[in-house]
C-alpha positions as CSV (number, residue, x, y, z in Angstrom):
1,M,-93.8,-35.9,25.9
2,T,-94.4,-38.7,28.4
3,K,-91.7,-38.9,31.1
4,Q,-89.3,-41.6,30.2
5,K,-88.9,-44.4,32.8
6,R,-85.2,-45.2,33.2
7,F,-84.0,-48.4,34.9
8,L,-80.5,-48.0,36.4
9,L,-78.1,-50.2,38.2
10,Q,-75.8,-49.4,41.2
11,E,-72.1,-49.6,40.6
12,S,-72.0,-52.8,42.7
13,E,-74.4,-54.4,40.2
14,I,-72.2,-53.9,37.2
15,P,-71.3,-57.4,35.8
16,T,-67.9,-58.7,36.9
17,Q,-67.8,-61.4,34.2
18,W,-68.5,-61.6,30.5
19,Y,-70.8,-64.4,29.2
20,N,-69.3,-66.8,26.7
21,I,-72.2,-68.3,24.7
22,Q,-69.9,-70.8,22.9
23,A,-69.9,-72.9,26.1
24,D,-73.7,-73.4,26.0
25,M,-74.3,-73.7,22.3
26,V,-75.8,-77.1,21.1
27,N,-73.7,-76.9,17.9
28,K,-70.4,-75.1,18.6
29,P,-69.1,-72.7,16.0
30,L,-66.9,-74.5,13.4
31,P,-63.2,-73.8,13.9
32,P,-61.4,-71.2,11.8
33,L,-59.0,-72.8,9.3
34,N,-55.5,-72.1,8.1
35,P,-56.1,-71.0,4.5
36,A,-53.0,-72.8,3.3
37,T,-53.5,-76.2,5.0
38,H,-57.3,-76.1,5.8
39,E,-56.4,-77.4,9.2
40,P,-58.1,-75.9,12.3
41,V,-56.3,-72.8,13.7
42,K,-54.8,-73.3,17.1
43,V,-54.8,-70.7,19.8
44,E,-51.1,-70.0,19.4
45,D,-51.6,-69.4,15.7
46,F,-53.4,-66.2,16.6
47,F,-50.6,-64.9,18.9
48,P,-48.7,-63.1,16.1
49,L,-51.8,-61.0,15.4
50,F,-53.9,-60.6,18.5
51,A,-53.4,-60.2,22.3
52,E,-52.7,-63.7,23.6
53,E,-55.6,-63.5,26.1
54,C,-58.0,-62.5,23.3
55,A,-56.8,-65.5,21.3
56,R,-57.6,-67.8,24.2
57,Q,-61.0,-66.3,24.5
58,E,-61.6,-66.6,20.8
59,L,-61.5,-70.4,20.9
60,D,-62.8,-71.0,24.4
61,Q,-65.8,-73.3,24.2
62,T,-65.6,-74.5,27.8
63,H,-66.1,-71.6,30.2
64,S,-69.6,-70.0,30.3
65,F,-68.3,-66.9,32.2
66,I,-65.0,-65.2,32.0
67,D,-63.8,-62.7,34.6
68,I,-63.5,-59.0,33.6
69,P,-60.0,-57.8,34.6
70,E,-60.2,-55.4,37.5
71,P,-58.5,-52.5,35.6
72,V,-61.1,-52.9,32.8
73,L,-63.9,-53.1,35.3
74,E,-62.7,-49.8,36.9
75,K,-62.8,-48.2,33.4
76,Y,-66.3,-49.6,32.9
77,K,-67.4,-47.9,36.1
78,S,-66.7,-44.5,34.6
79,Y,-69.7,-44.9,32.3
80,R,-71.5,-48.1,33.1
81,A,-74.2,-49.2,33.9
82,T,-75.9,-47.6,30.9
83,P,-79.7,-47.0,31.3
84,L,-82.5,-49.2,30.1
85,V,-85.4,-46.9,29.0
86,R,-89.1,-47.5,28.3
87,A,-89.9,-45.7,25.0
88,Y,-93.4,-44.5,26.0
89,D,-93.6,-41.8,23.3
90,L,-92.5,-44.1,20.5
91,E,-95.2,-46.6,21.7
92,K,-97.8,-43.8,21.6
93,A,-96.8,-42.6,18.2
94,L,-97.1,-46.1,16.8
95,D,-100.4,-46.7,18.7
96,T,-99.1,-50.1,19.6
97,P,-99.9,-52.3,22.6
98,A,-96.2,-53.4,22.6
99,H,-93.9,-52.3,25.4
100,I,-90.7,-51.0,23.8
101,Y,-87.5,-50.8,25.8
102,F,-84.0,-49.8,24.6
103,K,-80.6,-50.2,26.2
104,N,-78.9,-46.8,25.7
105,E,-75.3,-47.4,24.8
106,S,-75.0,-44.0,23.3
107,V,-74.5,-42.2,26.6
108,N,-70.9,-43.1,27.3
109,P,-68.3,-40.4,26.4
110,L,-67.3,-42.2,23.1
111,G,-71.0,-42.4,22.0
112,S,-71.3,-46.1,21.2
113,H,-71.0,-49.6,22.6
114,K,-67.6,-50.1,20.9
115,I,-65.6,-48.9,23.9
116,N,-66.6,-52.0,25.9
117,S,-64.2,-54.2,23.8
118,A,-61.7,-51.5,23.0
119,L,-60.8,-51.1,26.7
120,A,-60.5,-54.9,27.1
121,Q,-58.3,-55.5,24.1
122,C,-55.9,-52.5,24.8
123,Y,-55.6,-53.7,28.5
124,Y,-54.6,-57.1,27.4
125,L,-52.1,-55.8,24.9
126,K,-50.5,-53.4,27.5
127,E,-50.2,-56.2,30.0
128,Q,-48.4,-58.2,27.3
129,G,-45.9,-55.4,26.7
130,I,-47.2,-54.4,23.3
131,T,-46.6,-50.7,22.4
132,N,-48.5,-50.3,19.1
133,V,-52.0,-51.3,17.8
134,T,-53.7,-51.1,14.4
135,T,-57.3,-51.4,13.4
136,E,-59.9,-50.6,10.8
137,T,-63.1,-48.8,11.1
138,G,-66.2,-48.0,9.0
139,A,-68.4,-45.3,10.3
140,G,-65.7,-44.5,12.9
141,Q,-67.3,-45.5,16.1
142,W,-64.8,-48.4,16.6
143,G,-61.9,-46.3,15.5
144,A,-62.8,-43.5,18.0
145,A,-63.2,-46.1,20.8
146,L,-60.0,-47.9,20.0
147,S,-58.0,-44.6,19.7
148,Y,-59.3,-43.5,23.2
149,A,-58.6,-46.9,24.8
150,A,-55.1,-47.0,23.3
151,R,-54.4,-43.6,24.8
152,T,-55.8,-44.8,28.1
153,F,-53.4,-47.7,28.3
154,G,-50.4,-45.9,26.7
155,L,-50.4,-47.5,23.3
156,E,-49.8,-45.9,19.9
157,A,-52.8,-46.5,17.5
158,A,-53.0,-46.4,13.7
159,V,-56.5,-46.6,12.2
160,Y,-57.6,-47.3,8.6
161,Q,-61.0,-45.8,8.0
162,V,-63.1,-46.9,5.0
163,K,-62.4,-44.0,2.5
164,I,-66.1,-43.3,1.7
165,S,-67.0,-43.3,5.4
166,L,-64.1,-40.9,6.2
167,Q,-65.4,-38.6,3.5
168,Q,-69.0,-38.9,4.8
169,K,-68.1,-38.5,8.5
170,P,-64.9,-36.4,8.8
171,Y,-65.5,-35.5,12.4
172,R,-65.0,-39.1,13.5
173,S,-61.5,-39.2,12.1
174,I,-60.9,-35.9,13.9
175,M,-62.0,-37.6,17.1
176,M,-59.4,-40.4,16.5
177,R,-56.7,-37.9,15.9
178,T,-57.7,-35.9,19.0
179,F,-57.1,-39.0,21.0
180,G,-53.6,-39.3,19.4
181,A,-54.2,-41.9,16.6
182,T,-53.0,-41.7,13.1
183,V,-55.8,-42.1,10.5
184,E,-55.6,-43.2,6.9
185,G,-58.5,-43.5,4.4
186,S,-58.6,-47.0,3.0
187,P,-57.6,-48.1,0.5
188,S,-54.4,-46.1,0.9
189,M,-51.0,-45.9,-0.7
190,S,-49.3,-46.8,2.7
191,T,-49.6,-50.6,2.4
192,R,-49.1,-53.2,-0.4
193,A,-52.7,-54.3,-0.1
194,G,-53.9,-50.7,-0.4
195,K,-51.8,-50.0,-3.5
196,D,-53.1,-53.2,-5.1
197,F,-56.7,-52.1,-4.5
198,I,-56.1,-48.7,-5.9
199,T,-54.2,-50.0,-8.9
200,A,-57.1,-52.3,-9.7
201,D,-59.6,-49.5,-9.3
202,P,-58.4,-45.9,-8.7
203,T,-61.9,-44.9,-7.6
204,N,-62.3,-47.7,-5.1
205,P,-64.4,-46.2,-2.2
206,G,-63.1,-48.9,0.2
207,S,-64.8,-51.4,2.4
208,L,-64.3,-52.9,5.8
209,G,-62.6,-55.9,4.0
210,T,-60.0,-53.6,2.4
211,A,-59.4,-51.7,5.6
212,I,-58.9,-54.9,7.6
213,S,-56.3,-56.0,5.0
214,E,-54.3,-52.8,5.4
215,A,-54.5,-52.8,9.2
216,I,-53.3,-56.5,9.4
217,E,-50.5,-55.8,7.0
218,L,-49.3,-52.8,9.1
219,A,-49.5,-54.9,12.3
220,I,-47.5,-57.8,11.0
221,S,-44.8,-55.5,9.5
222,T,-44.4,-53.2,12.5
223,P,-42.3,-54.3,15.5
224,N,-44.2,-54.9,18.8
225,C,-47.5,-54.2,17.2
226,K,-50.8,-56.1,17.2
227,Y,-54.1,-55.9,15.4
228,T,-57.5,-55.2,17.1
229,L,-60.9,-55.8,15.7
230,G,-64.2,-54.1,16.6
231,S,-66.7,-56.8,15.6
232,V,-67.0,-60.3,14.0
233,L,-64.7,-62.2,16.2
234,N,-65.9,-64.3,19.2
235,H,-63.8,-62.4,21.8
236,V,-65.3,-59.1,20.7
237,S,-68.8,-60.3,21.1
238,L,-67.8,-61.7,24.5
239,H,-66.7,-58.3,25.8
240,Q,-69.9,-56.8,24.6
241,T,-72.1,-59.1,26.7
242,V,-71.8,-56.6,29.6
243,I,-74.7,-54.9,27.7
244,G,-77.1,-57.8,27.9
245,L,-76.1,-58.9,31.4
246,E,-77.0,-55.4,32.6
247,A,-80.2,-55.4,30.6
248,E,-81.2,-58.7,32.3
249,K,-81.1,-57.1,35.7
250,Q,-82.8,-54.0,34.5
251,M,-85.7,-55.9,32.8
252,E,-86.2,-57.5,36.2
253,Q,-86.5,-54.1,37.7
254,A,-89.1,-53.3,35.1
255,G,-91.0,-56.4,36.0
256,E,-90.9,-57.7,32.4
257,Y,-89.0,-60.1,30.2
258,P,-88.4,-59.5,26.5
259,D,-90.5,-61.5,24.0
260,I,-88.3,-60.0,21.2
261,V,-84.7,-58.8,21.3
262,I,-83.4,-56.7,18.3
263,A,-80.1,-55.2,17.3
264,C,-78.6,-53.9,14.1
265,F,-76.0,-56.1,12.4
266,G,-72.7,-55.5,10.8
267,G,-70.4,-58.2,12.1
268,G,-72.2,-59.3,15.2
269,S,-70.7,-57.8,18.4
270,N,-73.6,-55.3,18.9
271,F,-76.2,-58.0,18.4
272,G,-74.3,-60.6,20.4
273,G,-73.7,-58.1,23.3
274,L,-77.3,-57.6,23.9
275,A,-78.8,-60.9,22.7
276,F,-76.4,-63.6,24.0
277,P,-77.2,-63.3,27.7
278,F,-80.9,-63.6,27.0
279,L,-80.4,-66.3,24.4
280,R,-78.7,-68.5,27.0
281,H,-82.2,-68.9,28.6
282,N,-83.6,-70.2,25.4
283,L,-80.7,-72.7,25.2
284,L,-80.7,-73.8,28.8
285,D,-84.1,-72.9,30.4
286,G,-86.7,-73.3,27.6
287,K,-87.4,-69.6,27.1
288,Q,-89.0,-68.7,23.7
289,T,-87.7,-65.2,23.1
290,T,-87.4,-64.2,19.5
291,F,-84.0,-62.7,18.4
292,I,-83.8,-60.5,15.3
293,T,-80.8,-59.1,13.5
294,A,-81.4,-56.0,11.4
295,E,-79.0,-55.6,8.5
296,P,-79.0,-53.2,5.5
297,S,-80.7,-54.5,2.4
298,S,-77.7,-53.3,0.4
299,C,-75.3,-55.6,2.4
300,P,-77.5,-58.7,3.1
301,K,-75.1,-61.4,4.2
302,L,-77.5,-63.0,6.6
303,T,-80.7,-62.8,4.5
304,R,-79.2,-63.5,1.1
305,G,-75.6,-64.7,1.7
306,K,-74.3,-68.3,2.0
307,F,-72.9,-70.2,4.9
308,E,-69.3,-70.9,3.8
309,Y,-65.7,-70.7,5.0
310,D,-64.4,-67.3,3.8
311,F,-61.7,-64.7,4.5
312,G,-62.5,-61.9,6.9
313,D,-60.7,-59.4,4.7
314,A,-60.4,-58.6,1.0
315,S,-56.8,-59.7,0.5
316,G,-57.0,-63.1,2.2
317,Y,-54.7,-62.3,5.2
318,T,-57.1,-63.7,7.8
319,P,-57.9,-67.3,8.6
320,L,-60.9,-68.8,6.9
321,I,-63.9,-68.1,9.1
322,P,-67.2,-70.1,9.0
323,M,-69.7,-67.4,8.2
324,F,-72.7,-66.2,6.3
325,T,-71.0,-64.2,3.6
326,L,-71.5,-62.3,0.4
327,G,-67.9,-63.1,-0.6
328,H,-64.8,-61.2,0.6
329,D,-64.7,-59.4,-2.8
330,F,-68.1,-57.9,-2.2
331,R,-68.2,-54.1,-2.4
332,P,-71.1,-52.6,-0.5
333,A,-73.1,-49.6,-1.6
334,N,-72.1,-46.2,-0.1
335,I,-74.8,-46.2,2.5
336,H,-74.4,-44.0,5.6
337,A,-74.6,-46.9,8.0
338,G,-70.8,-47.4,7.6
339,G,-70.5,-49.8,10.5
340,L,-72.9,-52.3,8.8
341,R,-71.1,-52.5,5.4
342,Y,-69.2,-55.7,6.0
343,H,-69.4,-58.8,3.7
344,G,-69.6,-61.4,6.4
345,A,-70.9,-62.4,9.8
346,G,-69.2,-63.7,12.9
347,A,-68.9,-67.4,13.4
348,I,-71.2,-67.6,16.5
349,V,-74.0,-65.6,15.0
350,S,-73.7,-67.6,11.7
351,Q,-74.0,-70.9,13.5
352,L,-77.0,-69.6,15.5
353,L,-78.7,-68.5,12.4
354,K,-78.0,-71.8,10.6
355,D,-79.5,-73.6,13.6
356,Q,-82.5,-71.2,13.5
357,Y,-82.0,-69.8,17.0
358,I,-82.1,-66.3,15.6
359,K,-83.7,-64.5,12.6
360,A,-82.5,-61.9,10.2
361,V,-84.3,-59.1,8.4
362,D,-82.9,-56.5,5.9
363,I,-83.8,-52.8,6.1
364,P,-83.7,-50.4,3.2
365,Q,-81.7,-47.2,3.8
366,L,-84.7,-44.9,3.6
367,E,-86.8,-47.0,6.0
368,S,-83.9,-46.9,8.5
369,F,-83.7,-43.1,8.3
370,Q,-87.5,-42.7,8.6
371,A,-87.3,-44.9,11.7
372,G,-84.4,-42.8,13.1
373,L,-86.4,-39.6,12.5
374,L,-89.4,-40.9,14.3
375,F,-87.3,-42.0,17.2
376,A,-85.6,-38.6,17.4
377,Q,-89.0,-36.8,17.4
378,T,-90.5,-39.0,20.0
379,E,-87.7,-39.9,22.4
380,G,-85.4,-36.9,21.8
381,I,-82.3,-38.9,20.8
382,I,-80.8,-38.8,17.3
383,P,-79.7,-42.3,16.7
384,A,-76.7,-43.4,14.6
385,P,-77.7,-44.7,11.1
386,E,-76.6,-48.2,12.3
387,S,-78.9,-48.1,15.3
388,S,-81.7,-46.9,13.1
389,H,-81.8,-50.3,11.5
390,A,-82.7,-51.8,14.8
391,I,-85.3,-49.1,15.4
392,A,-86.9,-49.9,12.0
393,A,-87.1,-53.6,12.9
394,T,-88.6,-52.7,16.2
395,I,-91.2,-50.5,14.6
396,R,-92.1,-53.4,12.2
397,E,-92.6,-55.7,15.2
398,A,-94.6,-53.1,17.2
399,L,-96.9,-52.5,14.2
400,R,-97.5,-56.3,14.0
401,C,-98.6,-56.2,17.6
402,K,-101.0,-53.4,16.7
403,E,-102.5,-55.5,13.9
404,S,-102.8,-58.6,16.0
405,G,-103.7,-56.9,19.3
406,E,-100.9,-58.8,21.1
407,Q,-99.0,-57.1,23.9
408,K,-95.4,-58.1,23.5
409,T,-92.3,-56.7,25.2
410,I,-89.6,-55.6,22.7
411,L,-86.0,-54.8,23.7
412,F,-83.5,-53.2,21.3
413,N,-80.0,-51.9,21.5
414,L,-79.5,-48.2,20.8
415,S,-75.8,-48.9,20.1
416,G,-74.8,-45.3,19.3
417,H,-75.9,-41.7,18.8
418,G,-76.0,-39.9,15.4
419,L,-74.6,-36.5,16.5
420,I,-71.7,-36.9,14.1
421,D,-74.0,-38.2,11.4
422,M,-75.9,-35.0,10.8
423,T,-74.8,-34.7,7.2
424,A,-76.6,-38.0,6.5
425,Y,-79.8,-36.7,8.2
426,D,-79.5,-33.5,6.2
427,Q,-79.3,-35.5,3.0
428,F,-82.3,-37.5,4.1
429,L,-84.4,-34.5,5.0
430,N,-83.5,-32.9,1.7
431,G,-84.5,-36.0,-0.2
432,D,-81.0,-36.8,-1.5
433,L,-80.7,-40.3,-0.2
434,Q,-81.8,-43.5,-2.0
435,N,-82.2,-47.2,-1.5
436,Y,-79.7,-49.5,-3.1
437,D,-80.7,-52.8,-4.7
438,I,-78.4,-55.7,-5.2
439,S,-79.2,-58.3,-7.8
440,D,-78.9,-62.1,-7.3
441,A,-76.4,-62.1,-10.2
442,D,-74.2,-59.6,-8.4
443,I,-74.2,-61.7,-5.2
444,A,-73.5,-64.9,-7.2
445,K,-70.5,-63.2,-8.8
446,T,-68.9,-62.2,-5.5
447,L,-69.7,-65.5,-3.9
448,A,-67.8,-67.2,-6.7
449,S,-64.6,-65.9,-5.1
450,V,-65.2,-67.8,-1.8
451,P,-62.7,-70.6,-1.3
452,K,-64.0,-74.1,-1.9
453,I,-63.7,-76.0,1.3
């Protein structure tokens, strides 16, 4: 194996501010709407549900940079900066002239990028005097991060994990419980929303939409409790930009600048965290970097969904969000990339895609695992199934460089490791996994439930 070249930052070089791309966008994201009145939601309308500071960040379209609170920054310093790595052996295996770099978010103790926002949200809630938090999780990366962050700041956490993901990845729920959280498979019998889902379909495997409904219901019915979210919303992507801001400095160390930036896509925080700091140079400085989101072909909201106002959850508890969506009633296939099985996309990414600042590709499940296997065999890191979608898209671009003879620099986000996903790899190696196709008729059916605005 070629010796990996790792680009590191000193503690003093860790970003002290997050980047808010809303301030620099040509067309700002459309406002979320009150589902009853269809009037734009005001900051204070979010206060019953979220940390008040997160609510302010959610609708902030003025400030390009927002200070990271010192206690959060101190927690960041326990695992940041994460390394930027040149993937020489992957390049060699592909016989490509492309230079491939990855930002390795898998090396922190929680194993994924999710902790970057979990710490921020729990800090703000603690400062506000909140004692309890709820959330949902798919694959469990966010649930584990939130459970740890809640324990760090002395909060009690309750997590609703998508039922099929809990069954596929039991060790992640054990992680959450180890950090002191309570965990329920969703849909559950512990909320009105969960009971309704089960009554309608006793075999319902769950989705992020159903888990969000249950977590919101518990938050609004529990004294001194707030809801936290691991993706989709603007303030979550904001917190994740520490990734891209670090990568900017590290690419300078490498003496290169990315021609292509790639990340997997569920709701948008992982992609936004890496891409937005680089995208600002396209918006402001005339750079021509290509930005690619990689989503599962079984949950193709960006590639086959519609740009509409839709609910963020299956029960209609959330405001209406302007998003590319498959419809909040959409039930994704039981793929192993549980973090990507969400019906919609965040408002910022949706607007950027609508305005053609970014591109979207969809990746079949088997291609994603083939890419993850090659990455493991060349770079020695077993990636999470979610991250393998980004690797698959990277391989596609690197092979295009091989065909054309172009030497492009590709940067992708390794957003998490797959060490608790080995059952999925076992099934892939045994030939027990399959691709899932979704018909245009099925998409049209779930899109029919989208509110008409």
